C-alpha positions as CSV (number, residue, x, y, z in Angstrom):
1,M,0.0,0.0,0.0
2,R,1.2,3.5,-0.8
3,I,-0.3,6.6,0.8
4,L,-0.3,10.2,-0.5
5,E,-0.4,12.4,2.6
6,I,-1.0,16.1,2.6
7,S,0.0,18.5,5.4
8,L,-0.2,21.8,3.7
9,H,0.2,24.3,6.5
10,S,2.8,22.6,8.7
11,C,5.9,20.6,7.8
12,P,5.9,17.4,10.0
13,L,9.6,17.6,10.6
14,R,9.4,21.0,12.3
15,A,9.7,20.8,16.1
16,P,6.4,21.0,18.1
17,G,6.2,24.4,19.9
18,S,7.9,26.4,17.2
19,G,5.7,28.8,15.3
20,D,2.3,27.2,14.6
21,V,3.6,23.7,15.1
22,G,1.8,21.3,17.5
23,G,0.4,17.9,18.0
24,M,-0.6,17.4,14.4
25,N,3.1,17.3,13.3
26,L,3.9,14.7,16.0
27,Y,0.8,12.7,14.9
28,I,1.8,12.6,11.2
29,R,5.4,11.7,12.0
30,S,4.5,9.0,14.4
31,I,1.9,7.3,12.2
32,A,4.2,7.4,9.2
33,K,7.0,5.8,11.3
34,E,4.7,2.9,12.4
35,L,3.2,2.4,8.9
36,D,6.8,2.2,7.6
37,D,7.4,-0.6,10.1
38,L,4.3,-2.3,8.7
39,G,5.5,-2.2,5.2
40,V,3.4,0.8,4.0
41,E,4.9,3.5,1.8
42,V,4.0,7.1,2.7
43,D,4.8,10.3,0.8
44,I,4.1,13.4,2.8
45,F,3.5,16.6,0.9
46,A,4.0,19.9,2.8
47,R,4.3,23.5,1.7
48,R,7.8,24.8,1.6
49,H,8.5,27.2,4.5
50,D,12.2,27.7,4.1
51,P,14.1,28.4,0.8
52,E,16.9,26.2,2.1
53,E,14.7,23.1,2.5
54,A,15.4,20.2,0.2
55,E,12.6,19.3,-2.2
56,I,12.7,15.7,-1.2
57,I,13.8,14.3,2.2
58,K,13.9,10.6,2.8
59,V,12.5,10.3,6.3
60,S,12.9,6.5,6.6
61,Q,13.0,3.4,4.4
62,R,9.5,3.9,3.0
63,T,8.7,7.5,3.9
64,R,9.5,10.6,1.9
65,L,8.8,14.3,2.8
66,I,8.2,16.4,-0.3
67,H,8.2,20.2,-0.2
68,I,5.9,21.9,-2.6
69,N,6.2,25.6,-3.5
70,A,3.2,27.8,-2.9
71,G,3.6,31.4,-2.1
72,K,6.8,32.8,-0.6
73,P,8.8,30.1,1.4
74,R,8.2,31.5,4.8
75,D,5.8,31.1,7.7
76,T,2.3,32.3,6.8
77,H,-0.9,32.6,8.7
78,K,-3.1,29.5,8.2
79,M,-6.0,31.4,6.7
80,D,-3.7,33.0,4.0
81,L,-2.9,29.5,2.8
82,Y,-6.4,29.3,1.3
83,N,-5.2,31.7,-1.4
84,Y,-2.2,29.6,-2.1
85,L,-4.3,26.4,-2.8
86,P,-4.3,26.7,-6.6
87,E,-0.5,27.1,-6.8
88,F,0.0,24.3,-4.3
89,I,-2.3,21.9,-6.1
90,S,-0.8,22.8,-9.5
91,N,2.8,22.2,-8.3
92,L,1.9,19.0,-6.5
93,K,0.2,17.7,-9.7
94,S,3.4,18.5,-11.7
95,F,5.5,16.7,-9.1
96,L,3.3,13.6,-9.3
97,K,3.4,13.6,-13.1
98,N,7.2,13.7,-13.1
99,D,7.7,11.3,-10.2
100,G,5.4,8.6,-11.5
101,A,4.5,7.1,-8.1
102,K,1.1,5.4,-7.9
103,Y,-1.0,5.7,-4.7
104,D,-3.9,3.8,-3.1
105,L,-5.4,6.6,-1.1
106,I,-4.9,10.2,0.1
107,R,-4.7,11.1,3.8
108,S,-5.2,14.8,4.4
109,H,-4.8,16.8,7.6
110,Y,-6.7,20.0,8.5
111,W,-9.3,21.6,6.2
112,T,-7.0,23.4,3.8
113,S,-5.1,20.1,3.1
114,A,-8.4,18.4,2.6
115,L,-9.5,20.9,0.0
116,A,-6.3,20.2,-1.9
117,A,-6.9,16.4,-1.6
118,E,-10.4,16.8,-3.0
119,Q,-9.0,18.2,-6.2
120,L,-6.3,15.5,-6.4
121,K,-8.6,12.6,-5.8
122,K,-10.6,13.5,-9.0
123,D,-7.5,13.2,-11.1
124,L,-6.0,10.1,-9.4
125,G,-9.3,8.2,-8.9
126,I,-8.5,7.3,-5.3
127,P,-10.3,8.0,-2.0
128,N,-9.6,10.9,0.5
129,V,-9.3,10.1,4.2
130,V,-9.5,13.3,6.3
131,T,-8.5,14.2,9.8
132,F,-9.4,17.8,10.9
133,H,-7.4,18.0,14.2
134,T,-9.5,21.1,15.0
135,L,-12.9,22.3,13.7
136,G,-13.7,26.0,13.3
137,E,-17.2,25.8,14.7
138,V,-16.0,23.9,17.8
139,K,-13.2,26.4,18.5
140,N,-15.6,29.3,18.2
141,R,-18.0,27.7,20.6
142,A,-15.3,26.8,23.1
143,M,-13.9,30.4,23.2
144,G,-17.3,32.1,22.9
145,T,-15.9,34.1,19.9
146,V,-16.1,34.2,16.1
147,D,-12.3,34.1,15.6
148,E,-12.6,31.3,13.1
149,P,-14.1,32.8,9.9
150,E,-17.2,31.6,8.2
151,L,-15.1,30.8,5.1
152,R,-13.3,28.0,7.1
153,I,-16.6,26.6,8.5
154,K,-18.2,26.6,5.1
155,E,-15.3,24.8,3.5
156,E,-15.1,22.3,6.3
157,K,-18.7,21.4,5.6
158,R,-17.9,21.0,1.9
159,V,-14.9,18.7,2.8
160,I,-17.1,16.6,5.1
161,E,-19.7,16.2,2.4
162,N,-17.1,15.0,-0.1
163,A,-14.7,13.0,2.0
164,D,-14.7,9.3,1.6
165,R,-13.7,8.7,5.2
166,I,-13.1,10.8,8.3
167,I,-10.9,9.7,11.2
168,A,-11.9,11.4,14.4
169,F,-9.9,11.2,17.6
170,T,-12.8,10.9,20.1
171,A,-16.5,10.1,20.3
172,E,-17.1,13.8,21.1
173,E,-15.4,14.8,17.8
174,R,-17.6,12.3,16.0
175,N,-20.7,13.9,17.6
176,N,-19.6,17.4,16.7
177,L,-19.1,16.3,13.1
178,V,-22.6,14.8,13.0
179,N,-24.5,17.4,15.0
180,L,-22.7,20.7,13.9
181,Y,-21.6,19.8,10.4
182,G,-24.3,17.3,9.3
183,C,-21.7,14.5,8.6
184,R,-23.2,11.0,7.9
185,P,-22.1,8.8,10.9
186,Q,-21.1,5.9,8.7
187,K,-18.3,8.0,7.2
188,I,-16.5,8.4,10.6
189,R,-14.1,6.1,12.3
190,V,-12.9,7.0,15.8
191,I,-9.2,6.3,16.3
192,P,-7.3,8.2,19.0
193,G,-3.9,9.6,18.9
194,G,-1.0,7.8,20.5
195,V,2.1,8.1,22.7
196,D,5.7,6.9,22.5
197,L,5.9,4.7,25.6
198,D,9.6,4.1,24.9
199,L,10.4,7.8,25.2
200,F,8.0,8.8,27.9
201,C,8.7,6.6,31.0
202,P,8.7,7.2,34.8
203,A,12.2,8.3,36.0
204,D,13.9,9.6,39.2
205,K,12.1,12.9,40.1
206,E,15.0,14.3,42.2
207,K,17.5,13.7,39.4
208,A,15.3,15.3,36.9
209,R,14.9,18.4,39.1
210,R,18.6,18.7,39.6
211,Q,19.0,18.5,35.8
212,L,16.5,21.4,35.4
213,H,17.8,23.3,38.5
214,L,14.4,22.9,40.3
215,E,15.7,21.4,43.6
216,G,14.6,24.3,45.7
217,Y,10.9,23.9,45.0
218,K,8.6,21.8,47.1
219,R,6.1,21.5,44.2
220,V,6.7,21.8,40.5
221,L,3.8,22.3,38.1
222,L,4.2,21.9,34.3
223,F,2.5,23.4,31.3
224,V,3.4,22.1,27.8
225,G,1.8,23.5,24.7
226,R,1.7,26.4,22.3
227,I,1.1,29.9,23.7
228,Q,-2.4,30.6,22.4
229,P,-5.5,31.8,24.1
230,I,-7.3,28.5,23.6
231,K,-4.7,26.8,25.8
232,G,-6.0,28.6,28.8
233,L,-2.6,29.6,30.3
234,D,-4.0,32.9,31.5
235,L,-6.4,30.9,33.6
236,L,-3.5,28.9,35.1
237,L,-1.6,32.1,35.9
238,R,-4.5,33.5,37.8
239,A,-4.9,30.2,39.7
240,L,-1.3,30.5,40.9
241,T,-2.3,33.6,42.9
242,Q,-4.6,31.4,45.0
243,L,-2.0,28.7,45.9
244,P,-0.2,28.6,49.2
245,N,2.2,31.6,49.8
246,G,5.9,31.3,49.6
247,R,8.4,30.4,46.8
248,T,7.8,26.6,47.1
249,V,5.8,26.4,43.9
250,R,7.3,26.7,40.4
251,L,5.3,26.7,37.2
252,V,7.4,25.6,34.3
253,V,6.0,26.6,30.9
254,S,7.3,24.9,27.8
255,G,5.9,26.6,24.6
256,N,6.8,28.6,21.6
257,G,9.6,30.9,22.7
258,D,9.0,33.6,20.1
259,K,8.1,37.1,21.2
260,T,4.6,36.7,20.1
261,E,1.8,39.0,21.1
262,D,0.3,36.2,23.3
263,M,3.7,35.6,24.9
264,L,4.2,39.3,25.7
265,R,0.6,39.5,27.1
266,L,1.2,36.5,29.4
267,N,4.5,38.0,30.7
268,L,2.7,41.2,31.5
269,L,-0.1,39.3,33.2
270,A,2.4,37.4,35.4
271,S,4.0,40.7,36.4
272,K,0.7,42.3,37.1
273,L,-0.4,39.4,39.3
274,G,2.9,39.5,41.2
275,I,3.8,35.9,40.3
276,E,6.6,36.5,37.8
277,K,9.1,34.8,40.3
278,K,6.9,31.7,40.4
279,V,6.8,31.2,36.6
280,Q,9.6,30.1,34.3
281,F,9.0,30.4,30.6
282,V,11.5,28.0,29.1
283,G,10.5,28.4,25.4
284,T,10.5,25.7,22.8
285,V,12.0,22.4,24.1
286,E,12.9,19.6,21.7
287,H,10.4,16.7,21.9
288,K,13.1,14.2,22.8
289,K,14.1,16.4,25.8
290,I,10.6,16.9,27.1
291,P,10.5,13.7,29.2
292,V,12.8,15.2,31.9
293,Y,10.2,18.0,32.4
294,Y,7.4,15.5,33.0
295,N,9.7,13.5,35.3
296,A,10.5,16.7,37.3
297,A,6.9,17.8,37.7
298,D,4.5,16.8,40.4
299,I,1.5,17.7,38.2
300,C,1.0,18.5,34.6
301,V,-1.7,21.2,34.1
302,I,-3.8,21.4,30.9
303,P,-6.3,24.3,31.4
304,S,-7.4,24.4,27.7
305,Y,-10.7,25.7,26.5
306,H,-10.7,23.0,24.0
307,E,-8.5,20.1,22.9
308,S,-9.5,17.8,20.0
309,F,-7.4,15.1,21.6
310,G,-4.5,16.3,23.8
311,L,-1.3,14.4,23.3
312,V,0.3,16.2,26.2
313,A,-1.9,14.4,28.7
314,L,-0.8,11.0,27.3
315,E,2.9,11.9,27.5
316,S,2.5,13.1,31.1
317,L,0.6,10.0,32.2
318,A,3.0,7.7,30.4
319,S,5.8,9.4,32.4
320,G,3.9,8.7,35.7
321,T,2.9,12.3,36.3
322,P,-0.8,13.0,37.2
323,V,-2.7,15.6,35.2
324,V,-5.1,18.3,36.2
325,A,-7.1,19.3,33.0
326,S,-10.2,20.9,31.8
327,R,-13.0,18.5,31.1
328,V,-13.0,19.2,27.3
329,G,-12.5,17.2,24.1
330,G,-10.1,14.2,24.3
331,L,-8.9,15.2,27.8
332,A,-12.2,13.9,29.2
333,T,-11.3,10.5,27.8
334,T,-7.6,10.2,28.5
335,V,-7.5,11.6,32.1
336,K,-9.4,9.3,34.5
337,D,-11.0,11.7,37.0
338,G,-10.0,10.8,40.6
339,K,-7.7,8.0,39.4
340,T,-4.9,9.5,37.2
341,G,-5.7,13.2,37.8
342,Y,-8.6,15.6,38.1
343,L,-10.9,17.0,35.4
344,V,-12.1,20.5,36.1
345,D,-15.6,21.4,34.9
346,E,-15.7,25.1,35.8
347,R,-13.5,27.4,33.8
348,S,-12.4,29.6,36.6
349,P,-9.1,30.2,38.4
350,E,-10.8,29.3,41.7
351,A,-11.9,25.8,40.5
352,L,-8.4,25.1,39.0
353,A,-6.6,26.2,42.1
354,T,-8.9,24.0,44.3
355,H,-7.9,20.9,42.4
356,L,-4.3,21.9,42.3
357,C,-4.2,22.5,46.0
358,L,-5.8,19.2,46.8
359,L,-3.3,17.2,44.6
360,M,-0.3,19.2,45.8
361,S,-1.1,18.7,49.5
362,E,-2.3,15.1,49.5
363,N,0.8,13.0,49.0
364,E,-1.0,9.6,49.2
365,I,-3.5,10.6,46.5
366,R,-0.9,12.1,44.3
367,E,1.4,9.0,44.6
368,S,-1.6,6.7,43.9
369,M,-2.4,8.6,40.8
370,A,1.2,8.5,39.7
371,R,1.2,4.7,40.0
372,A,-2.0,4.4,38.0
373,A,-1.0,6.9,35.3
374,R,1.2,4.8,32.9
375,P,-1.0,1.6,33.0
376,S,-4.0,3.8,32.0
377,V,-2.4,4.8,28.6
378,V,-0.6,1.7,27.4
379,K,-3.4,1.1,24.9
380,Y,-2.4,4.3,23.2
381,Y,1.0,2.9,22.2
382,W,1.7,4.2,18.7
383,P,2.1,0.7,17.0
384,N,-1.4,-0.2,18.2
385,I,-2.9,3.1,16.9
386,A,-1.1,2.7,13.6
387,R,-2.6,-0.8,13.0
388,R,-6.1,0.6,13.7
389,V,-5.4,3.4,11.1
390,L,-4.2,0.8,8.6
391,G,-7.3,-1.2,9.3
392,A,-9.4,1.8,8.4
393,Y,-7.5,2.2,5.1
394,A,-7.9,-1.5,4.3
395,E,-11.7,-1.3,5.0
396,L,-12.1,1.7,2.7
397,L,-10.1,0.0,-0.1
398,R,-11.9,-3.3,0.5
399,I,-8.7,-5.2,0.9
400,E,-7.9,-7.7,3.7
401,M,-5.4,-6.9,6.4
402,P,-2.8,-9.6,7.0
403,S,-4.0,-11.7,9.9
404,S,-0.7,-11.1,11.7
405,L,-1.5,-7.4,11.9
406,I,-5.1,-7.9,13.0
407,T,-4.3,-10.3,15.8
408,R,-1.0,-9.0,17.1
409,R,-1.2,-6.4,19.8
410,T,1.9,-4.6,20.9
411,I,2.0,-3.5,24.5
412,C,4.9,-1.6,25.9
413,Q,5.0,-1.7,29.7
């Protein structure tokens, strides 16, 4: 099997946390790696962001990353990419004609990629499998705004109508596709994201704190994610003001380190609240170096207004670190309330602080949750998730999966 994969707005090899790069990049890389191990060829097409980028990068034995020119080779706002679609599609078609590769299906990520895929599938005569990662209507409802334009929502509805299959991460996303976008339920397959259980493992907390120079703090809280309003970091900063006094608490924030408007706003808020000495903004951290941060933390905090899935929660739990998170999106599925962390229903600093205080002060509860954390996420091991994705492809193409792939289940303890 050979897959044509489109990630128009974000190159999968870019580090999560830099610019507008997040969990989608990690998802695409991880699934491609596992499919490669299963004998599947994957060509990932992304828009060129850097003039120095090679056109073709061999990622692994059966996976290529191909950069397609569309607009100037620089970072561009995602909505601006809509205007680059004709050029991207034209140049991608030219590449395919010259390259000569034959594909079985298209997998597209995010609505703009899906629009490109809909044009390509007509020429290639193959189906299009879409994953949205976020939906405009859901984001607007979560934030109580209209930040996501009507154009996006209109085009998402068109994509949903024309897609051959949609892979959603959660039952909630499936319900949103059906109830808000009118998607036919039979089009949807619910397959969650995954976690690298080999990279994210419990380790010595004191050693990790020494490595990060956090030995002097009684409790360490951790936030991992892009610095965007939807991630709710302002809520967490306000909650810090209601935690016990003293310099025994440290909030470590790993996110995009650029001097963005959101970053400047949060620094100003921390100063205004008088907690700037309790907060450490460490900027972008390489994914392979993130485990030490989870190991150093007592609690990982995810105060998002919405998360379509929430890979950070899986990484934290796999590392044996309990999670306090908003009860939204995929977080409501991955965090077991009262067993591996707490889910907060009310979006208020007071409610968040109450749950943090409880988990910070009750050692027995926190340690019990830490022990239960990793066993709760072993089912999300990337090889297991990739086989489910491959099964969805095989179902759509009406081909049989090898029995060894159907029956074998890889569990990493």
